[in-house]
Structures are given as structure tokens and as C-alpha cells.
N, C-alpha and C positions, 0 to 999 in steps of 0.2 A: 451535345451538351446544351443546343440550343433548340428550341421548337418553333419552326415557321408559322406565322400567323398572318395571313394575307388581311391587310383592312385597308382597301381602296377605297376613295370617294365614290358617292354613286356617280357623280358627274365632274370632271377636270375642268376648271376654269382654264380655256385656250386662248383667251382675248391678248393679242399681241405677243405671242409666243412664237418665236423663230427658231428654236433648236430645243434638244433634249440633252440633259446631262445625267449619265447613268453610271452607279458605282458598284452594283453587284448584279450577278445574275438573278438572284430573287427578285429584284425589281423588274428585271426583263419578263420574267414568269408572270407577275401580275399585271402589266400594262398589256402583255399579249393576248391575255383572256379576257380583258376590258372590253365594253361594248364600243368604247370611242377608237380601238387599235386603228380602224381605217383612218383615222383623223390623225393619229400620231404619225403614221408610216411617212408620209412627205417630207417630215421634218429632219434635218440633218441630226445624228446623233453623235455625242463625244462621250466615251466610255474609259472607265479607268484601266482597263486592261484588254489583253487580245481575248481573252475567255469569255469576259461580257460581250465584246465588240462581236463575237463570232454567235453568241445567242441572240443579239440582236439582228444579225443578218437571217438567221435560221426564223426568226419572228417576223421577218418580211420587210425589216428596214433596207433601204437602198443606199444611204450614204451615211456610212458609218466611220468614224474617226477614233482610233484606240491612242491612248497615251502611253500605254505598255509600262505602266509604274502604279503610282500612288495617288492619292488626291492632289498633293501639292503638283504632280506632273500634269493632272488632269486639268487643273486651274490653268497651269501654264501653255497648255495646247489650246484651250478655249479663247485665251488672252492673244495668243498669235493667229487665231481665225477669227478676230473680232469683226475685221471687215468684212468678211464672208456671211458672217452671222447676220451684221446689222444692228439696228438699234431696239432690236425687239427684246423680249424676256426670255431667259435661259429655264426651261420646266425642268425640275430636279425631282422625279419620284423617287423616293428613298425610304431606308428604315426609320422608324421612330427613333431610336437610339443610334448614333453616328459617333465614329471616332475623329473622324476629320471635320474640317471646317469650310466646306466648298464655297459656301454662299458667302463666308466673309471674306475669302481670298477674291472671288469675283468682283465684290462690292467695292474692293480697294481698287479695283482696276475698272471701276465705272460700270461694270455689267450687272444688269440687273437680274437676278436669279430667285427663282419662285420655288422654295422647296415644299413638296407635298409628301406626307407620310403614307406610304402604301403598305407596309407592313411591319410587325416588330417579330423580334426574336426573343421567345421565352425562356427562361434558364428551366431545364430538366428538373423535375421534382427530384430525382435519384439516378446513380449510376445503374443502367440496366445490369441484370444479373449475371447474363453471360459475359459482358465486360468485366465486372467484379472478380467472377471465378477464373478468367484469363490474367487477371492482374494479380491476384493470389498465387496463381500457379506460374507466373513469370512467362507467360505464352507469347508477350508482345515483344518484339523488337525494338519498337519506337513509336511515337506518338507524333501527330502532324498539329501545329497548331495555327490557325488562320486569322486570329483575331484575339485581340486583349480581353473582350468580354467571354469568349469562349475558354479561354485560359483561365481566368478569375474564377469561372462558373465550375471546371474540372478541379481546380483547386480546392475549392469549397467541398464539393460533393465527396472527394477522395478523404480529406481531413473527417468529414462527417462520419464516413464509414470505416475510419481507421486505415486507410490505405495508403497515406501519403508517403510512408516510408518505403512503399514499392516502386516509387520513382527512381532511387538510388541507383539502380541496374538497367534504367530504361533511357534511351535516347530521345532527346526532345528536339522536334525540328520546328522553328517558328519562320512565318512568312516575313515578320519585320521586327525589329528592336521593340516596337511597341506593342506588340503581340504577346512577345518573349518575358515581358517585364514583371508579370503577375507570377511567374514561375522561376525567377532568376535566383532569388534566395533560398530555394529549396534543391535546385539541381543546376547541372550545366546544360543550358541550352544553346544549340547552334542554330543560327540566324541566316537567312537566305541573302545572298548578294544582292539581288534585287527584290522589291516587294512585290512580287509576281508569283504566280503558281509554278510557272515553269522553273524559274529559279529555285523554288523550294524543292521541287522534284529533281532538279539536277543536284542539290545539295544531299538529298538521300539516296540517289543512285550513284554519287559519285564515294559512297562509302559501303556500297554494296561488294 
């Protein structure tokens, strides 16, 4: 429902940076291909979840710490490691549009956080034809929802195509209550116990 559009700066300002905060694998994809990636790798990296942490390690980062949850748990992890991070700035390469407020949470704890947009997610212009055909035929057993924006985009596109009634027989699985909200008035949405991919997949597999 959302198209990935990388838009990193030509040069990152790394003055006084002492660590990185990363909340998505998309951000890892962008900085891993950036000309400054050798300069990034010595920094400790704090990630929102295990999948993002794994992507960081695959990109060559040696010190990676996972919060295993959401933006709130990431902020708590960073605050708990403040003595190790030191007085420097937390560099936060992120999406242009974000649901959480990591910068605000860290600022309250006295930690300077420099957010730099490195990509944006553009809403798809339409539902792919093969998806529409399968929805009309009732071929899907369920839909996985990873973000509030993708849920809202999906609902808008399906309404535009007159497909929203097809949701009545579909199971919807959301990674968090926040991600589920745009769809809750139209269907029953089941929410993962924890806001991470593993918990979402456990929810789906538990009903198989």
C-alpha cells in the first residue's frame, strides 16, 4: 500500500554524534548504501526491534542493541544506556512521516536527538489488479497490518474500488492497536500481544 522512496541527504552531519537510533529496516537499507556508511559503523546502534537489529548487523554494525518493542521501549533502552552513550548526540535516520515521537521522549530525558529524514513512504495510487481480483474472489485468508498509515491507505483504496465490503469475511491481524485503529470501525481486527513482527506472526500461526 506504500511505495518506498529513499531520500537521504548527500552528507550527514556527524559532529558530536555518539550513537544511532533506528526504528525501521528501511532506514538501515538507506544508510547501508550511503557513502558515509564506514563512518556510521563504529557507532553503537539502538533499534526498535530484533528484525531491525539483525538488518544492522548484516550491514556491518558491531554494537547493536534491540529494544524488542516499540518507540517507547526504544527510548527507555537508550535512557538506560545513557552513561555508556555519553553526552553526545543521538543520530536518528528515519522516515519523513513517523507515528512515534522518539525525539520528544529523549529530549525529556535530557538526550539530544538529531532526526534526519532518509526516506518517505508514498501511498500507492491504486490496488494492484491481481490483489483486487483475489479480494473479489475471496482468495485471501487474512491481511497483515504493520502500520497505521498502511491500514488507512488500504481502507481508502478499497473504498475507492468498492471493495470495502469484502473485509467482512477476512481476518485482519495488526502489529499494534495504533496500527489497527483505521480499520476497527469496519471489521474485527486482532492485535499482536507485543508490537513486533514475531508477536504478529505468532498471532497468525496460533489460529492456523
